[in-house]
C-alpha positions as CSV (number, residue, x, y, z in Angstrom):
1,X,0.5,0.2,0.1
2,X,1.5,3.0,-0.7
3,X,0.7,6.6,1.2
4,X,1.4,10.1,-0.7
5,X,0.7,13.4,0.9
6,X,2.0,17.0,-0.3
7,X,1.5,19.9,2.2
8,X,3.1,23.1,4.5
9,X,3.4,22.4,8.4
10,X,0.1,24.8,9.9
11,X,-1.5,24.8,13.4
12,X,-4.6,25.5,15.3
13,X,-7.4,24.5,17.6
14,X,-9.7,22.1,17.2
15,X,-13.3,20.8,18.5
16,X,-15.2,17.9,17.4
17,X,-17.7,17.6,15.1
18,X,-19.1,14.2,13.0
19,X,-20.5,14.1,10.1
20,X,-21.9,11.3,8.6
21,X,-21.8,11.0,4.1
22,X,-23.3,7.3,2.4
23,X,-23.2,6.5,-0.7
24,X,-26.2,4.7,-2.6
25,X,-26.3,0.6,-2.1
26,X,-27.0,-0.5,-5.3
27,X,-26.2,-4.0,-7.1
28,X,-26.3,-7.1,-5.0
29,X,-25.2,-10.1,-6.2
30,X,-27.6,-13.0,-7.2
31,X,-27.8,-16.0,-4.8
32,X,-27.8,-17.9,-8.6
33,X,-24.8,-15.9,-9.4
34,X,-23.0,-17.1,-6.5
35,X,-21.2,-20.2,-8.4
36,X,-19.3,-17.8,-10.3
37,X,-18.9,-14.5,-7.7
38,X,-15.6,-14.0,-6.0
39,X,-15.4,-12.9,-2.6
40,X,-11.9,-10.6,-2.0
41,X,-11.2,-9.2,1.3
42,X,-9.8,-6.2,1.4
43,X,-6.7,-5.0,4.1
44,X,-8.0,-1.3,6.9
45,X,-5.8,1.2,5.8
46,X,-4.2,4.2,7.4
47,X,-2.3,7.4,6.6
48,X,-1.4,10.7,8.4
49,X,-0.8,13.8,6.4
50,X,-0.2,17.8,8.1
51,X,-3.9,18.2,9.1
52,X,-5.4,14.8,8.1
53,X,-5.3,11.1,9.3
54,X,-7.2,9.1,7.2
55,X,-8.4,5.4,7.6
56,X,-10.0,2.8,5.7
57,X,-12.0,0.2,7.2
58,X,-14.2,-3.0,5.7
59,X,-13.4,-2.7,2.7
60,X,-14.3,-5.7,0.5
61,X,-15.6,-7.0,-3.1
62,X,-17.5,-9.3,-5.1
63,X,-16.2,-10.2,-8.3
64,X,-18.7,-11.1,-11.0
65,X,-18.3,-12.4,-15.2
66,X,-20.6,-11.0,-17.5
67,X,-23.6,-12.9,-18.4
68,X,-22.7,-12.6,-21.6
69,X,-19.1,-14.5,-20.8
70,X,-17.2,-12.8,-23.4
71,X,-14.1,-12.4,-21.8
72,X,-14.5,-8.1,-22.2
73,X,-17.2,-7.4,-19.4
74,X,-17.2,-7.8,-15.5
75,X,-18.5,-6.5,-13.0
76,X,-17.3,-5.5,-9.0
77,X,-19.8,-4.9,-5.9
78,X,-17.3,-3.5,-3.9
79,X,-17.8,-1.8,0.3
80,X,-15.6,0.0,2.4
81,X,-15.9,3.1,5.2
82,X,-13.8,5.7,5.3
83,X,-12.8,8.1,7.9
84,X,-10.9,11.9,7.9
85,X,-9.8,13.1,10.8
86,X,-8.7,17.1,9.8
87,X,-8.4,19.9,11.0
88,X,-8.8,23.2,8.6
89,X,-10.2,26.5,8.3
90,X,-13.7,27.4,8.8
91,X,-15.6,27.8,6.1
92,X,-15.1,28.3,2.7
93,X,-11.9,30.7,1.9
94,X,-10.8,29.6,-1.3
95,X,-7.8,27.3,-2.6
96,X,-5.1,29.4,-2.0
97,X,-2.6,27.3,-3.5
98,X,0.1,29.6,-4.5
99,X,2.5,32.0,-2.4
100,X,1.0,33.4,0.8
101,X,-2.2,36.2,-0.5
102,X,-2.1,35.1,-3.9
103,X,-4.7,32.8,-5.4
104,X,-3.3,29.3,-7.7
105,X,-4.4,26.1,-8.5
106,X,-1.6,23.6,-7.0
107,X,-3.1,20.4,-8.9
108,X,-5.9,20.7,-5.7
109,X,-9.8,19.6,-7.1
110,X,-11.3,21.8,-4.5
111,X,-14.1,24.4,-4.4
112,X,-13.1,27.0,-2.1
113,X,-13.7,24.4,0.9
114,X,-12.1,21.1,2.8
115,X,-13.4,18.1,0.3
116,X,-13.2,14.2,1.3
117,X,-13.5,12.2,-1.8
118,X,-13.5,8.0,-2.1
119,X,-13.4,6.3,-5.5
120,X,-11.7,3.3,-7.7
121,X,-9.0,3.2,-9.7
122,X,-9.5,0.9,-12.3
123,X,-7.0,-0.5,-15.2
124,X,-6.8,-2.7,-17.9
125,X,-3.7,-5.4,-17.8
126,X,-2.2,-1.9,-16.0
127,X,-0.8,-3.0,-13.1
128,X,-2.5,-0.1,-10.6
129,X,0.0,-1.8,-7.4
130,X,3.1,0.6,-9.2
131,X,0.5,3.7,-10.2
132,X,1.4,7.3,-9.0
133,X,-0.9,8.7,-11.6
134,X,-3.2,12.1,-11.1
135,X,-6.7,11.6,-10.4
136,X,-7.4,15.1,-12.2
137,X,-6.3,14.1,-15.2
138,X,-7.7,10.7,-14.8
139,X,-11.9,9.7,-16.9
140,X,-14.2,10.5,-13.5
141,X,-17.4,8.1,-14.8
142,X,-21.0,8.9,-13.7
143,X,-23.1,6.4,-12.3
144,X,-26.1,5.4,-14.0
145,X,-29.6,5.9,-12.8
146,X,-29.8,2.9,-10.9
147,X,-26.3,4.1,-9.0
148,X,-24.2,1.7,-10.6
149,X,-21.3,2.2,-12.9
150,X,-20.7,1.3,-16.3
151,X,-16.8,2.3,-17.5
152,X,-15.6,1.2,-21.3
153,X,-11.9,0.3,-20.8
154,X,-9.3,-0.3,-23.7
155,X,-6.1,-2.2,-22.5
156,X,-3.6,-0.2,-20.8
157,X,-6.2,2.4,-19.5
158,X,-6.5,3.4,-16.4
159,X,-10.1,4.7,-15.4
160,X,-10.8,7.0,-12.3
161,X,-14.5,6.0,-11.1
162,X,-15.7,9.0,-7.8
163,X,-18.3,7.6,-5.7
164,X,-18.3,10.9,-3.3
165,X,-16.7,13.7,-2.2
166,X,-17.7,15.0,1.3
167,X,-16.8,19.5,1.9
168,X,-15.8,19.6,5.3
169,X,-16.7,23.5,6.4
170,X,-14.9,22.8,10.1
171,X,-12.4,20.6,11.7
172,X,-13.6,17.3,13.0
173,X,-14.6,13.4,11.9
174,X,-16.2,12.8,8.7
175,X,-16.8,9.3,7.6
176,X,-18.0,8.1,3.8
177,X,-19.5,4.9,3.5
178,X,-20.4,2.6,0.9
179,X,-21.9,-0.9,0.4
180,X,-22.3,-3.4,-2.6
181,X,-21.3,0.2,-5.0
182,X,-21.9,-1.7,-8.5
183,X,-19.0,-1.1,-10.5
184,X,-19.3,-2.9,-14.6
185,X,-16.1,-3.2,-16.4
186,X,-16.8,-3.4,-20.7
187,X,-14.6,-3.5,-23.0
188,X,-11.0,-4.8,-21.1
189,X,-10.7,-8.5,-22.7
190,X,-7.3,-9.1,-20.9
191,X,-6.5,-8.9,-17.2
192,X,-8.5,-5.8,-15.3
193,X,-7.8,-4.6,-11.5
194,X,-9.3,-2.0,-8.7
195,X,-7.9,0.0,-6.1
196,X,-9.4,2.5,-3.7
197,X,-8.5,6.1,-3.1
198,X,-9.2,8.3,-0.7
199,X,-8.3,11.8,-0.7
200,X,-8.3,14.7,2.0
201,X,-7.7,18.4,0.2
202,X,-7.2,21.3,2.8
203,X,-7.6,24.4,1.6
204,X,-6.1,28.1,2.5
205,X,-2.9,29.5,2.9
206,X,-0.9,26.4,3.7
207,X,-3.0,23.8,1.5
208,X,-2.4,20.2,1.9
209,X,-3.6,17.1,0.4
210,X,-2.9,13.2,1.6
211,X,-4.2,10.1,0.0
212,X,-4.9,6.6,1.1
213,X,-4.3,4.2,-1.5
214,X,-5.8,0.4,-0.9
215,X,-4.5,-3.1,-2.0
216,X,-5.2,-3.5,-5.1
217,X,-7.3,-6.4,-6.3
218,X,-8.1,-8.7,-9.2
219,X,-11.0,-8.5,-11.4
220,X,-10.5,-11.3,-13.1
């Protein structure tokens, strides 16, 4: 597991606030296809950066082959719980990530407030364990009307599937939970992998970005 963060020093008092967000549960696998399904338990993860501590617990996946049996499609249902304990400026102060007093971007994906973002990198014939790609440059798939994600993948491609993003306007502890969230892979004739990614971005003059990468696992 690889954990990355880049940041500048920050200090400050920290009251406790607890907010919970959940991704809708969709795509429960059928009992009739259980013989072909593969259950994948995944280890808990932890990382720390200035102003942020991220924990991932209870992550698991259920992998199913495509009903078309063409070798190019498969489906995975993933569940997990991500917790972020953060120290952040109050309210919306803007992503001032350039020199002090100046606006900047610095690869920020915030919109003026600190955020917790959780999703998965999905790759076709790519070893995600050695991957350190910029999530801001990766494709972000939108869910269908049923809440599932359909991801077209060609060999050598990696795509970013963002489940949810939680605004964190105050210091405190935040949770983002998801259960049996469906990701359908289409067009990948080779092996496929997926990997959980949880990122905390803290805005303000002392911008920081901390990322927790989960263990890569095979989708067949």
